[in-house]
DRENTIKOL-520637 format. One record per atom (N, C-alpha, C, O): x, y, z negated; residue in one letter. Coordinates in steps of 0.001 Angstrom, whole numbers, plus 500000, padded with zeros to 6 digits. Layout:
XYZA/...
% end
This chain:
500816498837499986M/499758499859499847M/501047501449500387M/502192501568499953M/500550502150501108A/501348503493500714A/501396504354499884A/501195505246500708A/501477504838499053A/500953505206497786A/502482505583496851A/503354504798496476A/502415506635496722K/503693507618496212K/503011508445494585K/501819508603494322K/503964508769493892K/503710509208492535K/504929509652492137K/505948509026491848K/504502511753492175W/505278512237491627W/505045513328490097W/504370514323489831W/506037512450489368T/506422513709488053T/506569515063488052T/507380515371487179T/506215515856488543V/506349516952488626V/506385518369487220V/506788519516487415V/505942517918486134I/506411518661484899I/506210517969483760I/505079517501483630I/507028517763482857D/507333516795481807D/508350517387480535D/509543517671480432D/507154517396479647H/508340518379478705H/509096517202478034H/510184517709477763H/509122516074477668A/509583515422477038A/511541515161477376A/512595515219476742A/510990514816478998T/512192514827479387T/512703516535480240T/513647516514481029T/512145517540480020S/512711518846480207S/512781519087482183S/513509519853482814S/511759518133482694T/511245518182484021T/510126519410484299T/509250519779483517T/510424519949485681N/509974520681486144N/510156521088487890N/510536522180488310N/509841520107488579L/509684520401490337L/509576521784490500L/508526522391490285L/510985522496491002A/510618523669491336A/509810523759492612A/508887524564492734A/510188522890493586D/509513523215494427D/509625521924495532D/510655521499496055D/507774521279495776L/507809520437496095L/506383520281497366L/505189520574497308L/507354519612498557K/506126519401499514K/505775518384499796K/506811517994500334K/504805517211499913I/504035516123500226I/503163516113501257I/502050516637501220I/503657515502502236T/502885515619503723T/502888513835504471T/503751513024504133T/501807513499505461P/502154512556505418P/503375511496505629P/503347510296505354P/504393512200506157A/505546512130506412A/506195511241505275A/506625510099505442A/506193511910504168T/506719511880502899T/506044510362502705T/506690509320502816T/504713510435502416V/503871509271501877V/503992507780502765V/504233506649502342V/503737508240504092G/503404506922505088G/501802506628504980G/500970507362504447G/501629505662505470G/500073505270505639G/499377505845506858G/499994506528507675G/498177505584506967S/497266506085508140S/496748507238508257S/496474507799509319S/496515507836506668A/496025509400506334A/496706510216507027A/497915509985507040A/496248511337507772K/496782513101508384K/496332513408507863K/495464512997507094K/497107514992508264G/496534515956508031G/496622516650506768G/496421517861506863G/496880516188505553Y/496773517064504289Y/498200517109504014Y/499070516454504588Y/498348517957503067E/499525518624502536E/499474518765501238E/498277518892500979E/500323518835499891V/500471519133498556V/501954519822498272V/503054519275498343V/501646521150497938N/503052521670497573N/502818522079496001N/501713522426495584N/504101521990495102K/504351522783493797K/505258523707493916K/506285523546494576K/504938524856493230W/505968526023493371W/505740526793492042W/504650526704491476W/506867527638491471T/506567528425490495T/506515529981490794T/507492530588491233T/505534530459490572L/505381531844491256L/506430532707490364L/507123532148489514L/506515534287490642H/507539535035490685H/506730536431490219H/505551536647490501H/507348537080489669G/506794538849489586G/505645539040488919G/504753538194488972G/505489540470488021G/504638540856487087G/504132539610486184G/504895538828485616G/502864539563486151L/502368538831485154L/502274537346485314L/502087536581484368L/502429536942486693S/502796535515486964S/503936535060487059S/504274534100487751S/504659535765486320Q/506616535307486026Q/506020533919485409Q/505236533666484494Q/506829533068486430G/506701531494485997G/505601530635485354G/505545529788484463G/504665531294486293V/503219530105486380V/503575529444487289V/504159529933488256V/503250527970487153D/503321526797488031D/502172526594488945D/501098526809488383D/502083526254490149L/500800526322490708L/501316525152491980L/502329525063492673L/500005524319491858I/499881523039492959I/498882523046493926I/497686522823493737I/499516523350495118H/498446523600496334H/498196522546496649H/499088521709496783H/496594522199496915V/496489520651497838V/495546521283498758V/494585521958498386V/495822521067499834N/494859521135500771N/494938519866501631N/495921519475502261N/493505519188501528N/493067518101502246N/492391517864503446N/491619516919503610N/492752518960504543G/492771518960506044G/491233519782506353G/490939520229507462G/490449519862505277T/489074520402504998T/489015521380503962T/488390522430504111T/489624521094502938F/489254521879501843F/490461522206501236F/491369521556501752F/490959523167500090T/491942523661499490T/491962524210498366T/491113525092498234T/492711523993497372F/492613524476496369F/494025524702495246F/495023523993495378F/493946525648494290D/495076525984493696D/494835525497492479D/493739525701491957D/495828524770491831L/495579524361490549L/496485525241489843L/497197526074490403L/496422524966488207I/497325526014487462I/497593525412486130I/496954525612485097I/498821524503486334P/499193523881485324P/499426524422483892P/499318523839482813P/499814525836484208T/500474526822483263T/499099527459482206T/499039527726481006T/498565527496482810R/496755527803482338R/495742527000482075R/494663527202482633R/495883526105481316G/494758524548481129G/494484523766482148G/493586522930482050G/495221523914483301M/494858522920484591M/493066523512484956M/492011522894485099M/493419524960484999S/492605525914485804S/492355525245487034S/492853524150487296S/491417526020487981V/491209526323489407V/491370527471489247V/490917528235488395V/492471527726490630W/492252529869490396W/491817529881491836W/491173530929491889W/491788529427492850K/491189529716494230K/490782528605495246K/491702527857495574K/489666528391495752A/489625527667496942A/489227528085498479A/488932529145499029A/489333527061498791W/489172527646500433W/488232526204501056W/488351524987500916W/487303527082501774L/486551525719502829L/487059526193504611L/486772527178505292L/487740525221504834G/488601526184505795G/489227527376505531G/489969527496504556G/488982528368506384K/489338529647506004K/488504530554505152K/488884531685504847K/487236529982504731D/486698530783503759D/487185530238502504D/487518529110502139D/487108531729501789E/487987531514500468E/486375531697499467E/485323532316499624E/486732531119498819I/485786530613497105I/486354530887496297I/487483530399496245I/485859531950495044G/486421532348494367G/486030533749493772G/484827533838493524G/486790534873493486W/486219536062493061W/487827536906492871W/488912536446492515W/487365538533493340R/488303539154493083R/488639540204491924R/488634541431492011R/488947539365490761S/488936540280489141S/490079541605489452S/490869541777490380S/489806542316488395P/490789543128488323P/491843543019487927P/492751543767488287P/492019541881486927T/493653541413486807T/494344541229487957T/493494541301488845T/495199541072488350R/496155540340489005R/497013539263488082R/497795539348487134R/496433538194488887G/496635536760488461G/497508536009489216G/498254536609489990G/497559534705489130P/497141533731487858P/498210534536486990P/499254534924487516P/497849534842485294V/498704535028484348V/499340534147483541V/498820533275482845V/500366534384483651H/500984534081481861H/500265533962480939H/499566534938480666H/500130532527479959P/499587533066479017P/500517533483478182P/499861533707477165P/501605533730477947A/502570534844477874A/502166536404477230A/502448537060476227A/501527536519478169F/501059538067478516F/499349537881477762F/498551538819477757F/499111536845477314V/497120537094476773V/497725536718475357V/498456535843474894V/497048537825474918D/497373537598473291D/495379536874472779D/494346537497473023D/495439535801472237M/494272535685471845M/494049535871470778M/492869535901470426M/495200536090469739G/494695536792468243G/494433538076468127G/494263538635467044G/494372538768469516E/494229540381469555E/492708540547468516E/491822539730468767E/492451541539467436P/491774542170466561P/490680542239467415P/489768542017466617P/490078542420468655S/488949542022468902S/488185540782469283S/486963540637469299S/489149539890469595G/488931538902469980G/488510538664471379G/487874537701471805G/489007539791472093L/488640539776473541L/490099539689474483L/490018540025475665L/491160539324474039G/492184538782474348G/492074538067475489G/492951538182476345G/491034537259475673W/490661536009476673W/491083536807478328W/491751536565479333W/490336537692477861L/489681539136478963L/490728539090479722L/490498538939480922L/492298539213479244D/493698540025479954D/493866538637481124D/494575538980482070D/493511537603481204G/494172536379481633G/492994535908483040G/493259535317484087G/491829536380482595F/490461536102483508F/490491536323484654F/489990537411484941F/490991535577485732D/490760535702487390D/490366534744488073D/489813535054489129D/490493533260487747E/490120532099488136E/489021531570488831E/487938531853488318E/488972530724490085L/487349530433490171L/486584529136489033L/485396528909488802L/487701528547488562M/487274527820487108M/488329527656486636M/489380527229487113M/487909528188485149V/488842528130483752V/487421527250482787V/486199527387482718V/488366526422482225R/487590525563480998R/487852526453479736R/488963526915479481R/486654526669478910C/486513527312477785C/486310526123476732C/485751525054476977C/486762526439475750G/487027525556474292G/488616525177473972G/489608525629474543G/488561524269472952L/488054523107472805L/487789523181471538L/487328522172471006L/487983524234470837E/487711524026469236E/486183524898469481E/485140524353469119E/486154526403470178S/485309527067470324S/485051527649471649S/486095527870472263S/484080527932472214N/484314528481473648N/482831529252473908N/482068529120474865N/482699530106472710G/481288531519473350G/481912532833473138G/482918533254473710G/481246533397472306A/481425534565471831A/482517534767470724A/482356534153469669A/483341535373470836P/484367535887469697P/483683536410468304P/482851537317468294P/484209535619466940E/483553535457465829E/484346536060464407E/485466535675464070E/483717536850463819H/484864537646462744H/484146536671461620H/483155535942461669H/485041536973460648D/484502536266459198D/483600537960458929D/484081539039459274D/482223537776458235P/481593538855458004P/482186539897456907P/482048541115457019P/482896539233455779K/483185539633454987K/484557540854454785K/484729541898454156K/485437539889455842T/486641540688455697T/487011541270457083T/487932542070457249T/486239540812458022N/486467541238459425N/487223540571460187N/487259540939461361N/488037539426459785Q/488786539129460023Q/488790538080461554Q/487851537287461493Q/489462537954462607L/488889537314463481L/488811535459463360L/489867534860463561L/488258535103463217I/487907533535463405I/487872532814464743I/488754531972464912I/487008533007465707Y/487026532201467052Y/487048533508468020Y/486138534336467986Y/488146533615468868P/488363534098469839P/487393533762470913P/486889532646471040P/487108534996471839L/486307534682472944L/487083533512474038L/488177533315474567L/485620532873473957H/485947531324475241H/487090530286474464H/487019529058474504H/487857530853473951G/488418529841473138G/490348529449473733G/490920530011474667G/490786528631473051R/492310528721473778R/492913527719474850R/493996527943475390R/492157526620475119I/492528525712476423I/492799526178477408I/493827525768477946I/492217526949477895G/492640528046479180G/494189528781479182G/494637529127480275G/494748528943478331N/495901529346478072N/496833528819477252N/497539529508476516N/496905527118477363K/497607526389476988K/498429525346478047K/497822524373478495K/499790525589478409P/500076525167479514P/500119523554479363P/500418523025478293P/499793522816480536A/499978521285480892A/501590520793479966A/502558521542479836A/501498519535479492H/503195519487478984H/503696518009479896H/504875517745480134H/502486517133480333H/502743516650481630H/501939516641482857H/500721516808482799H/502527516465483912V/501819516607485176V/502446516003486048V/503658516025486261V/501199515139486868E/501743514257487824E/501025514501489061E/500085515293489127E/501530513719490197I/501191513838491366I/500934512674492066I/501868511882491936I/499788512149492945E/499678510636493209E/499293510953494801E/498502511895494854E/499563510536495825V/498992510424496915V/498900508938497736V/499945508513498230V/497730508199497871N/497447507181498546N/497233507815499925N/496401508676500209N/498598506936501147G/498363507464502075G/497763506183502750G/498286505867503819G/496774505423502297D/495873504689503248D/494547505003503202D/493709504629504022D/494254506033501765T/492937506117501359T/492863507476501783T/491832507999502206T/493895508008501675G/493555509932502131G/493473510359500619G/493380511576500453G/493493509411499242E/492957509885498175E/494370510932497138E/495407510373496782E/494096512376496837I/495013512704496595I/494602512926494973I/493528513481494741I/495327512558494019T/495301512759492351T/496134513560491887T/497271513429492338T/495921514614490891V/496590515178490171V/496042515433488799V/494972515920488436V/497094514960488125K/496767515092486487K/497105515533485644K/498117514872485412K/497011516403484731G/497598517135483845G/496997516528482289G/495874516039482168G/498149516695480975I/498163516386479869I/498040517859479453I/498858518660479905I/496997518297478559V/497105519638477616V/496608519306476503V/495649518571476268V/497632520152475465E/496675519947474038E/496733521214473483E/497679521971473699E/495613521550472653E/495453522347471813E/495292521998470226E/494306521593469611E/496655522309469771T/496868521706468263T/497328523107467250T/497501524216467754T/497424522945466348R/497443523932465223R/497670522876463828R/496804522126463377R/498980523033463332F/499193522369462146F/498297522362460901F/498192523461460357F/497845521669460522H/496902521310459079H/495651521790460051H/494601521939459427H/495596522001461165F/493893522342461522F/493516521254462712F/493418520027462736F/493361522266463644F/492896521604465128F/493666520817465667F/494842521083465419F/493433519503466638K/494521518641466659K/493640518201468087K/492680517555467665K/493569518272469457V/493067517462470256V/493987517458471610V/494915518207471917V/493446516427472265R/494476516317473429R/493441516656474893R/492222516588474730R/493828516906475870M/492851516937476980M/493559516311478215M/494593516868478583M/493062515061478996T/493801514913479909T/492880514749481084T/491846514098481237T/493699515683482005S/492109516094483049S/493088515530484747S/494180515891485186S/492235514711485191V/492465514135486486V/491569514876487570V/490409514929487163V/491694515336488547F/491435516351489437F/491733515142490841F/492806514819491351F/490375514698491154K/490627513833492897K/490080514508494068K/489181515330493899K/490550514238495317T/490039514334496243T/490499514224497357T/491614514739497435T/489937513523498799K/490227512875499358K/490439513913500746K/489928515033500736K/491126513494501759V/491157513988503121V/489856513999503918V/489307512975504325V/489475515060504080G/488474515777504519G/487332516246503929G/486600517058504495G/487132515832502910Q/486136516015501153Q/486084517594501357Q/487131518239501407Q/484852518188501470P/484537519556501100P/484728519758500042P/484007520718499769P/485533519326498766G/485439519830497455G/486423518755496322G/487424518142496695G/486112518734495539F/487016517760494663F/486109517226493428F/484935517569493289F/486806516324492528S/485887516429490962S/486831515740490422S/487615514834490705S/486345516878488979I/487347516600488245I/486559515516486504I/485449515546485972I/487849514724486185H/487363513968485165H/488619514650484003H/489752515091484197H/487854514493482863D/488250515007481840D/488163514214480350D/487135514294479679D/489181513542479955E/488926513305478868E/489663513424477440E/490720512853477169E/488981514206476626I/489052514739475458I/489859513688473964I/489310512711473457I/490795514075473677E/490718513050471953E/491144513714471293E/491816514727471485E/490663513018470022N/491195513618468963N/492421512833468232N/492313511722467714N/493671513660468290I/494786512854468003I/495339512895466843I/496499512570466593I/494049513534465642S/494434513406464248S/493597512399463957S/492779511916464740S/493843511971462509A/493558510615461615A/491892511621461286A/490977510799461327A/491573512442461122S/490594512939460728S/489361513394461524S/489711513787462637S/487872513483461302P/487303513458462567P/487193515232462813P/487453516041461922P/486846515525463919T/486294516778464134T/485655517007465127T/485450515960465740T/485073518190465779E/483948518475466434E/484864519533467757E/485870520239467682E/483916519189468900I/484617519979470066I/483759520393470593I/482680519961470188I/483699521523471864Q/482930522322472672Q/483939522371474168Q/485160522476474279Q/483013522265475064I/483530522941476315I/483015523286477346I/482066522598477723I/483369524294478067L/482266525053479207L/483082524925480414L/484306525037480348L/482589524740481298Y/483352524960482778Y/482627525991483232Y/481434526108483515Y/483892526994483265H/483404528502483699H/483717528644485173H/484726529231485563H/482940528163485881M/482939528457487673M/482580530055487796M/481507530572487484M/483494530570488213N/483348531901488825N/483348532483490352N/484427532688490910N/482312532701490904I/482108532920492208I/481681534393492768I/480600534801492343I/482366535214493635G/482106536518493894G/482230536940495458G/481427536214496043G/482770537650496245Q/482666538066497499Q/483396537212498256Q/484505536968497781Q/483066536544499539P/482074536663500445P/480526536421499968P/479516537072500233P/480725535129499089L/479521534009499052L/478293535004498414L/477179535226498888L/479012535604496960L/478128536100496526L/477704537844496763L/478413538823496531L/476823537814497102D/476500539455498012D/474717539339497621D/474090538380497171D/474270540659497981A/472675540819498115A/472176539918498844A/472613539414499879A/471051539691498155G/470200538359498742G/470793536937498245G/470044535973498403G/472098536702497645T/472516535383497265T/471622534734496113T/471283535425495152T/471194533209496241Q/470275532871495572Q/471096531733494686Q/472177531292495074Q/470301531197493141F/471052530233492506F/469920528861492487F/468885529303491987F/469813528009492691L/468810526877492909L/469527525665492351L/470546525052492667L/468262525509491038A/468789524157490236A/467438523569489434A/466575524413489191A/467229522431489077P/466521522037488750P/466085522194487065P/466374521378486191P/465477523200486917I/465065523714485587I/464197522941484725I/463069522759485184I/464404522520483768K/463359522026482824K/463016522896481710K/461900522729481219K/464170524271480960T/463912525394480311T/464914526246480684T/466093525951480879T/464243527624480800L/464849528406480929L/464598529638480188L/463450530082480169L/465851530440479375V/465891531228478310V/466803532470478385V/468010532371478168V/466169533721478715P/467155534780478786P/468019535012477554P/467541534765476447P/469385535519477689R/470136535846476462R/469432536308475123R/469198535811474021R/469137537923475994N/468948538901474996N/467776539693475843N/467261539071476772N/467422540759475623D/466408541887475808D/466795542200476946D/466021542289477898D/467942542394477012H/468472542884478904H/467853541954479559H/466960541984480406H/468718540730478824A/468783539791480502A/466968539419480618A/466371539219481676A/466419539403479374A/465145538979479888A/464086540344480504A/462874540329480723A/465041541407480658S/464024542753481651S/464640542165482633S/465207543168483067S/464946541400483266G/465323541036484596G/464908539130484760G/465657538385485391G/464032538787484290I/463870537676484419I/463323537095485550I/463695535975485902I/462289537864486306K/461690537671487482K/462253537550488545K/461824536993489556K/463493538191488341S/464943537620489486S/465806537484489260S/466728538066489831S/466032536300487914W/466961535773487154W/467877534822488201W/469068534530488092W/466991534466489175N/468243533505490062N/468355534109491519N/468468533304492443N/468336535270491758S/468453535985492824S/469747537553492485S/469864538220491457S/470273537634493405Y/471415538927492837Y/471180539811493718Y/470655539334494724Y/471400541165493754T/471469542273494195T/472954542712494409T/473760542272493589T/473485543634495541G/474809543863495877G/475541544618494910G/475069544577493774G/476653545350495087E/477096546032493932E/476212547121493336E/475267547650493923E/476608547379492163E/476109547906491324E/476986548617490152E/477171548349488964E/477443549645491020A/478316550297489391A/478003550414487957A/476926550885487591A/479033549944487010G/477766549926485844G/477000549073485357G/476548549294484234G/476647547899486036F/475736547096485864F/476565546567484349F/477698546392483898F/475071546463483952E/475229545221482482E/474747544113482678E/473589543828482980E/476041543142482432E/475811541482482439E/474621541201482059E/473929541902481322E/474310540123482560Q/472875539709482263Q/473177537791482052Q/473686537198483003Q/472931537264481187V/472736535862481058V/471944535037480666V/471310535199479623V/471814533869481515Y/470645532818481663Y/470910531773480546Y/472118531640480348Y/470094530963479727F/470430529560479187F/469390528251479468F/468174528211479281F/470114527401479881M/469013526452480345M/469315525419480292M/470525525195480329M/468296524197480170E/468405522512480288E/467979522673481566E/467059523374481988E/469024521685482367L/468457521091483533L/468121519560483609L/468611518714482861L/467263519330484565L/466425518150485274L/467711517006485720L/468407517407486653L/467987515985485290G/468784514887485733G/468088513444486682G/467005512952486363G/468707513055487550G/468637511832487929G/467955510661487217G/467355511037486210G/467870509208487481A/467758508361486513A/468867508102485859A/468850507710484692A/470373508366486803D/471275507947485760D/472330509516485043D/473501509604484674D/471222510498485119G/471619511651484586G/472332512936485334G/472348514109484960G/472790512470486256T/473386513235487301T/472310514823488047T/471553514955489009T/472524515208487586T/471943516717488233T/472939517732489225T/474168517676489173T/472189518653490123Q/472978519421491075Q/472406520459490884Q/471268520402490417Q/473160522077491256T/472991522971491278T/473574523619492715T/474440523120493433T/472873524830492916L/473394525696494276L/473478527023493977L/472813527531493074L/474346527703494755L/474791529094494809L/475023529388496470L/476010529092497144L/473756530084496903K/473817529837498116K/473731531356499112K/473193532318498564K/474014531451499878N/474280532990500771N/472863533263501016N/472054532343500893N/472281535068501531A/471306535122501482A/470741534369502834A/469599533915502908A/471795534302503981H/471453533158505071H/471349531753505016H/471161531126506059H/471455531140503851S/471178529610503657S/472173528794504687S/472097527666505174S/473168529885504810T/474582528946505522T/475342528774505241T/475999528177506094T/476120529036503879K/477158528811503368K/476809528515501821K/475828529175501476K/477294527773500876G/477009527976499552G/478061527187498665G/479174527059499174G/477834526573497248I/478716525695496805I/478065525166495946I/477281525968495438I/478000523925495427S/477365523031494719S/478042522565493139S/479262522661492998S/477395522188492273T/478509521367491154T/477537520271490798T/476318520432490858T/477999519382490502F/477501518111490132F/477925517770488951F/479127517515488873F/477081517662487688Y/477332516914486609Y/476342516217485983Y/475151516187486290Y/477020515533484889N/475828514392484337N/475278515299482914N/476087515832482155N/473856515364482717V/473320516153482013V/473438515457480033V/473040516030479019V/474084514176480155N/473791513576479159N/475168513939478684N/475387513747477488N/476060514397479372Q/477590514884478953Q/477715515899478450Q/478284516075477373Q/476886517285479568L/476989518152479526L/475489519223479663L/474918519534480708L/475146519599478343K/473356519284478255K/473094520701478163K/471977520930477698K/473896521917478515C/473513523143478434C/474018523808479809C/474950523274480411C/473633524541480122Y/473993525400481640Y/473763526809481642Y/472569527044481829Y/474328527636481529S/474295528922481845S/474810529685483266S/475659529346484090S/474056530685483200I/474224531709484297I/474520532933484075I/473665533737483704I/476002533312484305W/476063534684483965W/475957536134485488W/476811536401486333W/475380536392485398K/475513537163486346K/476072539094485881K/475517539849485082K/477043539300486558N/478003540362486597N/478441541113488132N/479568541248488609N/476804541630488820T/477133542296489506T/477676544042489608T/477143545038490097T/478566543887489119T/479125545354488912T/479690545528490042T/479555544602490841T/480437546657490455S/481669547439491928S/482299545952491855S/482156545099490979S/482741545929492569A/484044545098493351A/485441545350492670A/486316544529492394A/485400547074492421A/486899547254491948A/486597546628490041A/487524546150489388A/485442546755489583D/485268546193488333D/484777544613488526D/483848544371487756D/485023543874489061G/484678542495488892G/483106541809489345G/482187541431488619G/483204541825490511F/481866541540491361F/481628539835491461F/482120539109492325F/480600539346490167V/481003537932490263V/479825537588489283V/479152538325488564V/479785535890489536T/478653535218488570T/479487533882488291T/480252533302489062T/479125533542486944G/479470532676486591G/478248531528486119G/477231531682485443G/478940530094486919L/478218529057486845L/478411528053486070L/479394527398486414L/477751527573484956E/478628527234483601E/478146525709483056E/477290525713482171E/478448524925483344P/478016523739482593P/478665523557481645P/479857523861481583P/477686522764480264A/478795522915478779A/478113521921478022A/476985521464478202A/478829521692477282T/477987521290475698T/477285521858475029T/476602521262474196T/477225523461475219N/476493524180474237N/476664525573475032N/477505525829475893N/475495526531474444F/475775527753475024F/476867528409474221F/477326528163473105F/477169529410475223P/478605530632474457P/478189531619473789P/478445532809473972P/477196530890472585N/477122531944471590N/478369531643470646N/479251530825470905N/478284532552469348P/479357532070468353P/479499530683467716P/478587529968467302P/480295530535467717R/480657529089467291R/479841528453466218R/479333527334466286R/479753529470465005T/478901528770463782T/477332528762464174T/476543528066463534T/476923529563465249Y/475560529521465306Y/475521528318466099Y/474481527665466017Y/476544527840466935E/476327526374467709E/476528525236467092E/476269524067467379E/477154525880465979G/477505524420465251G/476146523858464095G/475792522740463720G/475625525353463781K/474220524889462876K/472953524486463968K/471899523920463677K/473317524873465058N/471939524257465879N/472619522663466380N/471926521999467151N/473777522174465986G/474366520741466414G/474544520710468301G/474107519863469080G/475272521857468571R/475598521672469403R/476888521701469777R/477260522722470355R/478045520417469505V/479400520273469626V/479182518946469782V/478049518484469648V/479976518378470007A/480578517072470812A/481518516578468976A/482380517254468416A/481010515433468562K/481833515189467414K/482823513550467379K/482506512386467624K/483834514073467039L/485035512711467332L/485367512208466008L/485388512912464998L/485641510892466051A/485893510465464680A/487208510500464849A/487560510910465955A/488085510189464073G/489476510250464024G/489996509584464989G/489437508490465059G/491088509757466057G/491178508959466965G/490334508745468306G/490632507989469230G/489167509613468207G/488106509004468918G/488590510093470444G/489402511000470627G/487523509335471332K/487415510198472907K/486193510487473445K/485236509776473138K/486084511235474054T/484997511740475003T/485446511984476528T/486604511804476904T/484423512404477348R/484754512043478649R/483759513005479539R/482535512923479439R/484365513842480341Y/483679514891481122Y/483905514884482751Y/484956515174483325Y/482724514502483328D/482945514726484784D/482246515686485322D/481161515989484826D/482735516326486417L/482125517549487123L/482522517297488728L/483619516820489021L/481927517515489338R/482535517505491149R/481660518765491918R/480548519135491541R/482354519295492991I/482324520666493271I/482306520333494731I/483172519595495201I/481451520794495394E/481396520713496938E/480932521807497566E/479933522349497093E/481557522351498753A/481368523445499428A/480629523080500489A/480789521948500944A/479555524096501158H/478418523979502127H/479655525022503032H/480371525930502609H/479491524315504673G/479532525421505611G/478925525330506437G/479327525320507601G/477675525229506039N/476451525149507266N/475523524958507096N/475417523975506362N/474237525544507493A/472859525541507265A/472662523742507191A/471646523386506596A/473052523257507435A/472540521785507432A/472914521099506066A/472179520440505329A/473981521356505945S/474870521065504408S/473636521688502759S/473195521156501741S/473567523036503410V/473018523785502327V/472022523516502304V/471631523657501145V/470719522932503362N/469200522288503132N/469221521011502768N/468138520531502433N/470151520342502745K/470625519031502400K/470555519212500558K/469994518420499801K/471065520087500280A/471512520500498823A/470229521081498279A/470117520729497105A/469372521718498611E/467710522509498539E/467028521404498434E/466297521420497445E/466951520080499296A/466208519381498706A/466566518136498384A/465756517304498794A/467575517652497742A/467919516780496610A/467650517589495341A/467234516909494402A/467833519197495060I/467193520032493942I/465543519520493644I/465028518972492669I/464953520007495060K/463740520212495164K/463188518863495068K/461980518889494835K/463714517635495180K/463625516150494704K/463587516165492821K/462702515785492055K/465175516875492502L/464879516486490916L/463903517235490214L/463441516744489184L/463459518499490659Q/462692519438490232Q/461143518875489960Q/460368519231489073Q/460941517872491019S/459409517078491088S/459171516368489667S/458090516054489167S/459914516270489369Q/459830515539487785Q/459347516402486673Q/458841515854485693Q/459448517659486723A/458838518470485943A/458536520028486304A/459339520545487080A/457688520662485924K/457493522041486006K/458431522710484966K/458582522354483797K/459094523849485671P/460126524467484913P/459321525283484040P/458325525926484371P/460053525165482427K/459588526372481612K/460430527460481287K/461488527377480663K/459963528380481695I/460803529632481796I/460202530430480600I/458992530428480373I/461230531205479744F/460579532111478591F/460932533171478945F/462079533345479357F/460108534066478881D/460507535903478884D/460932536498477907D/460878537724478004D/461372536065476917K/462040536654475582K/463206535598475278K/463334534539475892K/464027536036474254P/464772535147474101P/464216534287472917P/463125534640472468P/464757533337472428Q/464098532215471505Q/465062532322470422Q/466145532879470602Q/464633531682469006K/465313531228468243K/465878529857468452K/465178529034469042K/466909529573468088G/467780528074467980G/468384527943469398G/468889526939469899G/468233529106469909W/468913528944471571W/469583530531471593W/470548530535472357W/469425531411471185C/470327532664471047C/470099533430469981C/469051533703469395C/471547533843469745A/472454533833468256A/471456535269467777A/471011535341466632A/471182536399468855D/470215537380468445D/469002537265468438D/468504538388468357D/468052536276468493A/466517536146468483A/466056536398466919A/464865536353466612A/
% end
């Protein structure tokens, strides 16, 4: 079998392959048209960031081991998928102060297509009510933890490309978890899958949260863009979101000074729990879908931030174990995953890009079929047990 594996980063052996290029000529076998590259970025806030560029001949994406195995950008053919953050990234974690007193330091590095939030917490920043000391920073720390071990494997016969990275979020005396993240794609596929195993490497029990923060901006996001999903229940996060409930799943063009709106929801899944969402452009000719299991990720959030392009015109599509409320609130409402000492859990997510009307229509039909199980229950105001401010 024509398959080869490369260890590109390994803390134990002080390994970091500075420049790597993998092609069919490198691997052998019948699969053609792909290329995988690994290099280290230089200059500005990106100094020292490792990047893995995967091109399967149809779909291309950039992984950032230095930033918790996040996905920086992606392309279907020449169509870019992602957004334009005011932050010039990808930003090395050394330039992100997660302990900054406001708890908002995470925003200094935010510019990815997909960044995980977690694993100890993944929601709004939280401070001690008596001392005002920061307890949990915005969206947690995993997105700013570098992978200590990364492997690339290519099967030249099947055309499957696999990238595995291991990231740990630990603090002596406190939280100790390991995430083993595996990305898979095949030659010709219009997307990739993510398989994350979270392991409690402590002998004592712990609780985790994870949220997959998928961020889409122009050109896919514009006036007339729509979000579709099989809704079981939907709740606006606050009164401001409630004011836009009639148009919660449609988007306007740029509006300078737009105040973000967030909607919490539970989605319907098929017999095996798999669900699908779709963000499509105004002409229904292009889009992007997420697939995941509602038994693993029980919550979904939509973040609408249609401000000016200069300020970060973007929407967030966010399957998660919980809603991005303060950690204490979510814990009281049971929206955490509990792991025994040495225990493990797994989360799977698939991303598929749609490059034509037929593909978009197929996704819409699949969502309509899932929705046929039940009529959506949509609340027009925040609900207790769902929203921290209700």
